[in-house]
Backbone as CSV, one residue per row, in Angstrom:
resi,resn,N_x,N_y,N_z,CA_x,CA_y,CA_z,C_x,C_y,C_z
1,MET,5.744,-79.757,74.227,5.555,-78.305,74.256,5.541,-77.760,72.842
2,SER,4.526,-77.018,72.503,4.474,-76.414,71.166,4.939,-74.971,71.231
3,GLY,5.342,-74.458,70.072,5.849,-73.093,70.016,4.766,-72.101,69.653
4,LYS,5.159,-71.081,68.907,4.240,-70.047,68.445,4.293,-69.986,66.923
5,LEU,3.134,-69.920,66.319,3.030,-69.803,64.872,2.374,-68.471,64.544
6,ILE,3.151,-67.576,63.945,2.679,-66.235,63.596,2.648,-66.136,62.075
7,VAL,1.479,-65.826,61.532,1.272,-65.862,60.087,1.034,-64.457,59.549
8,PHE,1.732,-64.148,58.461,1.464,-62.922,57.707,0.612,-63.294,56.499
9,GLU,-0.594,-62.791,56.489,-1.535,-63.025,55.398,-1.940,-61.672,54.835
10,GLY,-2.604,-61.658,53.685,-3.065,-60.382,53.158,-3.235,-60.376,51.665
11,THR,-3.655,-59.253,51.167,-3.850,-59.094,49.738,-2.500,-59.218,49.023
12,ASP,-2.536,-59.693,47.783,-1.300,-59.778,46.993,-0.710,-58.383,46.842
13,GLY,0.609,-58.289,47.018,1.274,-57.006,46.895,1.232,-56.145,48.126
14,SER,0.732,-56.691,49.247,0.613,-55.879,50.460,1.881,-55.853,51.290
15,GLY,2.871,-56.662,50.931,4.147,-56.630,51.648,4.326,-57.726,52.675
16,LYS,3.673,-58.869,52.484,3.772,-59.962,53.457,5.213,-60.439,53.622
17,ALA,5.893,-60.686,52.501,7.271,-61.182,52.578,8.180,-60.175,53.260
18,THR,7.978,-58.907,52.944,8.797,-57.849,53.562,8.589,-57.810,55.065
19,GLN,7.338,-57.843,55.504,7.054,-57.782,56.935,7.527,-59.036,57.662
20,ALA,7.423,-60.193,57.002,7.928,-61.420,57.621,9.443,-61.326,57.825
21,ARG,10.157,-60.826,56.812,11.615,-60.682,56.940,11.971,-59.688,58.046
22,MET,11.257,-58.586,58.100,11.550,-57.581,59.124,11.278,-58.130,60.522
23,MET,10.239,-58.927,60.661,9.969,-59.536,61.963,11.055,-60.522,62.343
24,CYS,11.565,-61.269,61.375,12.659,-62.203,61.653,13.910,-61.458,62.113
25,ARG,14.205,-60.337,61.465,15.361,-59.539,61.898,15.151,-59.017,63.319
26,TYR,13.932,-58.627,63.620,13.606,-58.138,64.970,13.843,-59.243,66.000
27,LEU,13.374,-60.447,65.719,13.540,-61.551,66.659,15.011,-61.928,66.808
28,LYS,15.738,-61.945,65.688,17.166,-62.301,65.736,17.941,-61.314,66.593
29,ALA,17.633,-60.033,66.447,18.341,-59.003,67.221,18.104,-59.149,68.714
30,ARG,17.019,-59.787,69.077,16.677,-59.953,70.494,16.940,-61.359,71.006
31,GLY,17.594,-62.157,70.177,17.987,-63.490,70.609,16.847,-64.479,70.731
32,VAL,15.757,-64.237,70.017,14.605,-65.139,70.074,14.756,-66.205,68.988
33,PRO,14.810,-67.482,69.353,14.918,-68.536,68.332,13.672,-68.533,67.428
34,TYR,13.891,-68.563,66.140,12.770,-68.519,65.198,13.135,-69.290,63.936
35,GLN,12.130,-69.570,63.148,12.327,-70.118,61.809,11.305,-69.476,60.888
36,GLU,11.742,-69.096,59.697,10.849,-68.481,58.717,10.419,-69.517,57.692
37,ILE,9.119,-69.537,57.386,8.602,-70.425,56.349,7.800,-69.598,55.353
38,ASP,7.713,-70.109,54.135,7.107,-69.344,53.042,6.414,-70.327,52.106
39,PHE,5.180,-70.026,51.738,4.417,-70.924,50.861,3.938,-70.188,49.616
40,PRO,3.843,-70.934,48.479,4.342,-72.297,48.280,5.855,-72.337,48.200
41,ARG,6.431,-73.499,48.443,7.895,-73.636,48.466,8.386,-73.931,47.050
42,TYR,8.470,-72.913,46.236,8.893,-73.093,44.841,10.233,-73.827,44.771
43,GLY,10.276,-74.831,43.905,11.479,-75.631,43.756,11.436,-76.942,44.505
44,ASN,10.528,-77.061,45.488,10.385,-78.321,46.209,9.380,-79.208,45.467
45,PRO,9.676,-80.501,45.312,8.757,-81.377,44.564,7.330,-81.383,45.110
46,PHE,7.177,-81.264,46.417,5.837,-81.293,46.993,5.033,-80.030,46.653
47,ALA,5.720,-78.967,46.249,5.048,-77.725,45.884,4.752,-77.639,44.396
48,GLU,5.244,-78.607,43.620,5.105,-78.502,42.171,3.646,-78.490,41.696
49,PRO,2.735,-79.294,42.267,1.336,-79.193,41.836,0.756,-77.789,42.021
50,ALA,1.043,-77.157,43.147,0.570,-75.786,43.374,1.222,-74.821,42.395
51,ASN,2.498,-75.030,42.127,3.217,-74.182,41.178,2.607,-74.290,39.780
52,LEU,2.285,-75.505,39.358,1.683,-75.712,38.048,0.325,-75.019,37.964
53,TYR,-0.457,-75.137,39.018,-1.756,-74.451,39.064,-1.584,-72.944,38.936
54,LEU,-0.673,-72.376,39.736,-0.489,-70.924,39.755,0.034,-70.388,38.424
55,HIS,0.726,-71.199,37.691,1.313,-70.732,36.437,0.585,-71.246,35.197
56,GLY,-0.673,-71.662,35.406,-1.568,-71.871,34.280,-1.588,-73.231,33.644
57,ALA,-0.897,-74.203,34.213,-0.870,-75.527,33.587,-2.211,-76.253,33.718
58,LEU,-3.009,-75.894,34.719,-4.296,-76.552,34.940,-5.468,-75.687,34.491
59,GLY,-5.180,-74.548,33.900,-6.207,-73.609,33.461,-5.652,-72.205,33.542
60,LYS,-6.044,-71.379,32.612,-5.478,-70.039,32.525,-6.095,-69.062,33.522
61,GLU,-7.201,-69.431,34.145,-7.834,-68.581,35.147,-7.970,-69.355,36.454
62,ALA,-7.969,-68.626,37.568,-8.038,-69.279,38.881,-9.277,-70.155,39.001
63,GLY,-10.397,-69.697,38.439,-11.640,-70.436,38.550,-11.687,-71.724,37.757
64,ASP,-10.693,-71.987,36.926,-10.665,-73.232,36.156,-10.429,-74.449,37.049
65,VAL,-9.912,-74.237,38.245,-9.739,-75.310,39.229,-10.548,-74.924,40.456
66,ASN,-11.457,-75.789,40.885,-12.377,-75.393,41.957,-11.669,-75.217,43.297
67,ALA,-12.355,-74.591,44.227,-11.768,-74.207,45.511,-11.227,-75.406,46.283
68,TYR,-11.938,-76.503,46.266,-11.535,-77.679,47.035,-10.290,-78.328,46.426
69,ALA,-10.296,-78.494,45.111,-9.146,-79.107,44.449,-7.895,-78.246,44.598
70,SER,-8.047,-76.940,44.399,-6.900,-76.039,44.541,-6.328,-76.098,45.950
71,SER,-7.208,-76.141,46.933,-6.752,-76.143,48.330,-5.916,-77.369,48.651
72,VAL,-6.294,-78.510,48.087,-5.530,-79.737,48.338,-4.105,-79.616,47.811
73,LEU,-3.938,-78.962,46.667,-2.599,-78.803,46.094,-1.674,-78.077,47.066
74,PHE,-2.190,-77.009,47.668,-1.375,-76.234,48.607,-1.214,-76.953,49.940
75,ALA,-2.233,-77.692,50.356,-2.169,-78.390,51.644,-1.088,-79.464,51.637
76,VAL,-0.901,-80.132,50.514,0.134,-81.170,50.405,1.511,-80.565,50.666
77,ASP,1.771,-79.423,50.100,3.055,-78.748,50.310,3.234,-78.373,51.773
78,ARG,2.164,-77.904,52.391,2.261,-77.491,53.796,2.548,-78.675,54.708
79,LEU,1.861,-79.784,54.458,2.123,-80.976,55.266,3.566,-81.430,55.113
80,ALA,4.043,-81.484,53.876,5.418,-81.909,53.643,6.409,-80.967,54.319
81,SER,6.142,-79.671,54.272,7.058,-78.713,54.893,7.115,-78.918,56.396
82,TYR,5.972,-79.209,56.986,5.931,-79.447,58.434,6.778,-80.663,58.796
83,LYS,6.662,-81.706,57.999,7.426,-82.927,58.268,8.907,-82.745,57.952
84,GLU,9.212,-82.010,56.902,10.589,-81.887,56.431,11.371,-80.794,57.142
85,ASP,10.707,-79.662,57.410,11.456,-78.443,57.728,11.298,-77.922,59.154
86,TRP,10.080,-77.762,59.612,9.889,-76.941,60.802,9.070,-77.564,61.928
87,GLY,8.520,-78.742,61.711,7.679,-79.356,62.736,8.392,-79.593,64.057
88,ALA,9.578,-80.173,63.983,10.307,-80.497,65.222,10.677,-79.226,65.978
89,PHE,11.100,-78.199,65.240,11.454,-76.929,65.875,10.236,-76.309,66.557
90,TYR,9.123,-76.306,65.874,7.884,-75.766,66.455,7.476,-76.565,67.693
91,GLU,7.506,-77.881,67.596,7.073,-78.725,68.708,7.989,-78.619,69.918
92,SER,9.229,-78.155,69.699,10.153,-77.965,70.824,10.025,-76.577,71.448
93,GLY,9.100,-75.761,70.924,8.861,-74.446,71.520,9.325,-73.275,70.690
94,GLY,9.784,-73.510,69.466,10.294,-72.428,68.634,9.207,-71.536,68.056
95,VAL,9.613,-70.350,67.656,8.710,-69.387,67.034,8.805,-69.537,65.516
96,ILE,7.663,-69.691,64.872,7.596,-69.820,63.419,6.970,-68.553,62.845
97,ILE,7.651,-67.949,61.879,7.124,-66.788,61.159,6.775,-67.261,59.743
98,ALA,5.495,-67.195,59.393,5.033,-67.736,58.117,4.548,-66.629,57.190
99,ASN,5.088,-66.656,55.979,4.557,-65.822,54.908,3.562,-66.697,54.145
100,ARG,2.293,-66.538,54.440,1.176,-67.351,53.955,1.088,-68.656,54.739
101,TYR,-0.122,-69.219,54.757,-0.363,-70.483,55.458,-1.718,-71.014,54.970
102,THR,-2.355,-71.853,55.756,-3.717,-72.293,55.461,-4.623,-71.091,55.182
103,THR,-4.317,-69.999,55.829,-5.082,-68.755,55.684,-5.165,-68.276,54.233
104,SER,-4.140,-68.577,53.433,-4.176,-68.188,52.020,-5.212,-68.987,51.247
105,ASN,-5.333,-70.278,51.560,-6.405,-71.059,50.952,-7.760,-70.462,51.321
106,ALA,-7.893,-70.047,52.573,-9.163,-69.465,53.018,-9.497,-68.226,52.205
107,VAL,-8.545,-67.327,52.055,-8.791,-66.055,51.367,-8.978,-66.260,49.866
108,HIS,-8.061,-66.975,49.249,-8.079,-67.086,47.794,-9.151,-68.034,47.283
109,GLN,-9.250,-69.193,47.881,-10.159,-70.190,47.321,-11.618,-69.925,47.685
110,ALA,-11.870,-69.363,48.856,-13.257,-69.042,49.217,-13.854,-68.016,48.272
111,SER,-13.007,-67.170,47.682,-13.506,-66.132,46.784,-14.089,-66.716,45.499
112,LYS,-13.804,-67.992,45.217,-14.350,-68.642,44.020,-15.801,-69.073,44.206
113,LEU,-16.279,-69.039,45.447,-17.581,-69.601,45.778,-18.622,-68.523,46.042
114,PRO,-19.901,-68.828,45.827,-20.963,-67.899,46.221,-20.969,-67.712,47.735
115,ASP,-21.500,-66.593,48.192,-21.507,-66.291,49.624,-22.070,-67.440,50.456
116,GLY,-23.137,-68.049,49.984,-23.808,-69.085,50.753,-23.031,-70.378,50.887
117,GLU,-21.962,-70.543,50.106,-21.176,-71.780,50.152,-19.821,-71.604,50.834
118,ARG,-19.501,-70.389,51.202,-18.149,-70.140,51.722,-17.919,-70.732,53.103
119,GLN,-18.904,-70.649,53.979,-18.696,-71.165,55.328,-18.498,-72.671,55.322
120,GLU,-19.255,-73.371,54.493,-19.076,-74.818,54.382,-17.664,-75.149,53.908
121,PHE,-17.180,-74.380,52.944,-15.820,-74.590,52.456,-14.793,-74.332,53.551
122,LEU,-14.949,-73.244,54.290,-13.983,-72.917,55.343,-13.976,-73.980,56.432
123,ASP,-15.148,-74.484,56.799,-15.211,-75.565,57.792,-14.447,-76.786,57.287
124,TRP,-14.637,-77.110,56.006,-13.927,-78.249,55.405,-12.427,-77.997,55.389
125,LEU,-12.015,-76.795,54.993,-10.598,-76.467,54.873,-9.880,-76.560,56.211
126,PHE,-10.422,-75.926,57.240,-9.757,-75.924,58.546,-9.753,-77.325,59.159
127,ASP,-10.796,-78.093,58.901,-10.802,-79.483,59.376,-9.726,-80.285,58.660
128,LEU,-9.597,-80.090,57.347,-8.589,-80.818,56.569,-7.183,-80.534,57.081
129,GLU,-6.819,-79.274,57.174,-5.424,-78.941,57.489,-5.101,-79.053,58.980
130,TYR,-5.994,-78.567,59.838,-5.678,-78.515,61.266,-6.000,-79.810,62.007
131,HIS,-6.914,-80.610,61.471,-7.279,-81.841,62.170,-6.821,-83.080,61.410
132,ARG,-7.289,-83.239,60.186,-6.978,-84.475,59.463,-5.493,-84.555,59.079
133,LEU,-4.891,-83.432,58.675,-3.456,-83.438,58.354,-2.595,-83.155,59.577
134,GLY,-3.180,-82.622,60.630,-2.443,-82.415,61.874,-1.535,-81.206,61.898
135,LEU,-1.780,-80.236,61.024,-0.975,-79.016,61.043,-1.413,-78.113,62.191
136,PRO,-0.489,-77.366,62.771,-0.866,-76.500,63.889,-1.685,-75.296,63.436
137,LYS,-2.584,-74.867,64.311,-3.326,-73.636,64.065,-2.429,-72.448,64.392
138,PRO,-2.561,-71.357,63.667,-1.777,-70.160,64.002,-2.178,-69.595,65.367
139,ASP,-1.188,-69.065,66.074,-1.475,-68.338,67.310,-1.879,-66.901,67.013
140,LEU,-1.384,-66.381,65.891,-1.682,-65.006,65.492,-1.627,-64.921,63.972
141,VAL,-2.673,-64.333,63.392,-2.683,-64.057,61.953,-2.775,-62.552,61.760
142,LEU,-1.776,-61.990,61.116,-1.758,-60.561,60.798,-2.191,-60.411,59.342
143,TYR,-3.350,-59.810,59.133,-3.870,-59.645,57.776,-3.499,-58.259,57.277
144,LEU,-2.586,-58.223,56.310,-2.123,-56.958,55.742,-3.084,-56.547,54.629
145,ASP,-3.826,-55.495,54.881,-4.869,-55.072,53.944,-4.425,-53.856,53.151
146,MET,-4.596,-53.955,51.830,-4.267,-52.836,50.955,-5.283,-52.796,49.816
147,PRO,-5.767,-51.614,49.436,-6.689,-51.524,48.300,-6.103,-52.202,47.071
148,THR,-6.963,-52.860,46.309,-6.507,-53.629,45.153,-5.722,-52.786,44.161
149,GLU,-6.151,-51.548,43.964,-5.466,-50.681,43.003,-4.008,-50.461,43.413
150,LEU,-3.790,-50.231,44.703,-2.428,-50.016,45.188,-1.613,-51.303,45.134
151,SER,-2.232,-52.411,45.523,-1.489,-53.671,45.538,-1.071,-54.080,44.129
152,GLU,-1.912,-53.781,43.139,-1.536,-54.098,41.762,-0.338,-53.267,41.313
153,LYS,-0.309,-52.007,41.694,0.843,-51.170,41.369,2.117,-51.733,42.004
154,MET,1.988,-52.184,43.249,3.146,-52.753,43.939,3.621,-54.029,43.236
155,MET,2.686,-54.852,42.799,3.071,-56.094,42.116,3.728,-55.825,40.770
156,ARG,3.200,-54.862,40.019,3.809,-54.551,38.729,5.228,-54.021,38.930
157,HIS,5.417,-53.225,39.969,6.762,-52.714,40.274,7.686,-53.870,40.644
158,ARG,7.171,-54.802,41.430,7.980,-55.959,41.825,8.383,-56.790,40.619
159,GLU,7.460,-56.969,39.680,7.770,-57.726,38.474,8.920,-57.078,37.703
160,GLN,8.876,-55.762,37.583,9.929,-55.055,36.858,11.263,-55.154,37.577
161,GLU,11.212,-55.033,38.903,12.448,-55.057,39.681,13.095,-56.443,39.674
162,THR,12.274,-57.494,39.678,12.800,-58.853,39.818,12.771,-59.645,38.513
163,SER,12.232,-59.037,37.442,12.114,-59.707,36.137,11.342,-61.015,36.248
164,THR,10.268,-60.982,37.052,9.412,-62.149,37.217,8.059,-61.885,36.574
165,LYS,7.309,-62.967,36.359,5.987,-62.866,35.760,4.924,-63.180,36.798
166,ALA,3.849,-62.395,36.821,2.765,-62.615,37.772,2.084,-63.953,37.512
167,ASP,1.609,-64.600,38.589,0.875,-65.852,38.421,-0.582,-65.557,38.058
168,ILE,-1.400,-66.603,37.885,-2.764,-66.399,37.410,-3.628,-65.664,38.426
169,HIS,-3.294,-65.749,39.705,-4.001,-64.948,40.706,-3.662,-63.470,40.536
170,GLU,-2.371,-63.200,40.453,-1.893,-61.812,40.428,-2.263,-61.073,39.151
171,GLN,-2.506,-61.808,38.073,-2.833,-61.186,36.794,-4.293,-60.758,36.688
172,ASP,-5.132,-61.275,37.560,-6.586,-61.118,37.425,-7.104,-60.088,38.426
173,SER,-7.350,-58.864,37.952,-7.792,-57.782,38.841,-9.126,-58.098,39.507
174,ALA,-10.065,-58.637,38.733,-11.383,-58.953,39.289,-11.269,-60.019,40.378
175,TYR,-10.415,-60.997,40.155,-10.206,-62.048,41.152,-9.606,-61.472,42.429
176,LEU,-8.637,-60.581,42.286,-8.019,-59.966,43.466,-9.031,-59.153,44.266
177,ARG,-9.931,-58.468,43.570,-10.972,-57.710,44.281,-11.910,-58.644,45.038
178,ARG,-12.253,-59.770,44.417,-13.124,-60.733,45.098,-12.442,-61.309,46.333
179,CYS,-11.146,-61.562,46.224,-10.399,-62.072,47.378,-10.455,-61.095,48.545
180,ARG,-10.237,-59.837,48.240,-10.252,-58.831,49.304,-11.640,-58.700,49.920
181,GLU,-12.650,-58.766,49.070,-14.023,-58.660,49.580,-14.387,-59.852,50.460
182,SER,-14.072,-61.066,50.009,-14.405,-62.252,50.806,-13.588,-62.308,52.080
183,ALA,-12.381,-61.747,52.041,-11.507,-61.770,53.219,-12.080,-60.964,54.377
184,ARG,-12.836,-59.932,54.082,-13.370,-59.090,55.165,-14.150,-59.920,56.182
185,GLN,-15.033,-60.785,55.706,-15.836,-61.598,56.614,-15.001,-62.679,57.274
186,ILE,-14.082,-63.278,56.503,-13.222,-64.319,57.051,-12.364,-63.770,58.184
187,VAL,-11.790,-62.597,57.965,-10.955,-61.955,58.984,-11.740,-61.746,60.271
188,ALA,-12.954,-61.248,60.131,-13.783,-60.976,61.310,-14.167,-62.271,62.026
189,ASP,-14.579,-63.273,61.252,-15.036,-64.526,61.860,-13.901,-65.287,62.532
190,CYS,-12.707,-65.206,61.974,-11.566,-65.982,62.483,-10.744,-65.226,63.529
191,GLY,-11.032,-63.968,63.731,-10.313,-63.201,64.741,-8.910,-62.798,64.344
192,TRP,-8.666,-62.669,63.039,-7.360,-62.189,62.586,-7.215,-60.708,62.890
193,VAL,-5.979,-60.251,63.005,-5.696,-58.841,63.283,-5.421,-58.122,61.969
194,VAL,-6.193,-57.086,61.683,-6.040,-56.337,60.438,-5.006,-55.234,60.614
195,VAL,-4.069,-55.169,59.673,-3.091,-54.089,59.625,-3.329,-53.337,58.312
196,ASP,-3.758,-52.104,58.409,-4.031,-51.291,57.221,-2.698,-50.833,56.638
197,CYS,-2.419,-51.235,55.411,-1.127,-50.932,54.793,-1.158,-49.699,53.898
198,SER,-2.240,-48.964,53.921,-2.336,-47.754,53.111,-2.742,-46.581,53.993
199,ALA,-2.373,-45.410,53.522,-2.775,-44.164,54.178,-3.357,-43.283,53.082
200,GLY,-4.683,-43.253,53.021,-5.312,-42.540,51.913,-5.076,-43.289,50.622
201,ASP,-4.525,-42.601,49.636,-4.284,-43.232,48.335,-2.833,-43.641,48.149
202,ARG,-2.108,-43.758,49.260,-0.690,-44.122,49.172,-0.390,-45.256,50.155
203,PRO,0.564,-46.132,49.801,0.961,-47.179,50.737,1.767,-46.607,51.898
204,ARG,1.596,-47.187,53.068,2.449,-46.826,54.201,3.847,-47.405,53.962
205,THR,4.837,-46.816,54.616,6.189,-47.332,54.474,6.313,-48.663,55.209
206,PRO,7.174,-49.567,54.741,7.380,-50.829,55.449,7.788,-50.630,56.906
207,GLU,8.596,-49.588,57.153,9.052,-49.327,58.525,7.892,-48.938,59.437
208,ASP,6.983,-48.138,58.921,5.816,-47.717,59.693,4.927,-48.920,60.018
209,ILE,4.703,-49.756,59.019,3.892,-50.957,59.243,4.581,-51.882,60.242
210,HIS,5.897,-52.024,60.117,6.654,-52.907,61.011,6.507,-52.473,62.467
211,ARG,6.552,-51.183,62.722,6.402,-50.710,64.104,5.058,-51.151,64.677
212,GLN,4.012,-51.066,63.882,2.701,-51.513,64.349,2.689,-53.019,64.568
213,VAL,3.293,-53.756,63.642,3.334,-55.206,63.749,4.078,-55.646,65.006
214,VAL,5.198,-55.011,65.301,5.976,-55.352,66.492,5.131,-55.201,67.755
215,ASN,4.380,-54.125,67.844,3.532,-53.911,69.022,2.475,-54.994,69.178
216,ILE,1.996,-55.500,68.060,0.997,-56.575,68.108,1.647,-57.895,68.507
217,VAL,2.787,-58.205,67.881,3.452,-59.482,68.136,3.960,-59.573,69.560
218,LYS,4.403,-58.464,70.120,4.900,-58.452,71.511,3.884,-59.038,72.479
219,GLN,2.618,-58.828,72.200,1.563,-59.316,73.089,1.395,-60.832,73.009
220,GLU,1.911,-61.414,71.916,1.753,-62.854,71.722,2.951,-63.651,72.232
221,LEU,4.132,-63.030,72.211,5.356,-63.740,72.607,5.598,-63.686,74.106
């Protein structure tokens, strides 16, 4: 018996980690067994190649490493996490709440390619992770969408609050815009659920977004 895999995906700075945590609190309050996962798993040896890529060791810009090579770095971490952390729980029927998943490779790495090459890449990516590596497909993907200008403001605020430095994806405004643009078609083709995280020129509150997310997730559980 397999469980449920619910993924929070979206533009950088859209609040994926916040919404994943709020959903976990919601499930805990209702006695629903769950496990939260987050990618990449910074500090784990299997995540180190992805970490090195994100922090510029393989090139100072995202495009310095091609879409296929970059995707493999993240896929290795995901496979290891499934074997090490959450596979048995999921296979026994547990609910998994994921902050990023294979879906992040789809959004970020497809944006490196011309329009005419993206579908071939996505077919390769989903075959690699869901079939050849044997990772489960998500039951629900919630795509948190926020205009790039707003998401950048949120990320800069986060950096100041946490004294952290943005990775090579987060530093590149043009790259972030391309990710959001390429995601529109991916979201539609894959049947992900879009959650608009802005109201006009301002971000919605996390609580407001959470209420919408809960109504969506209820239909899946």
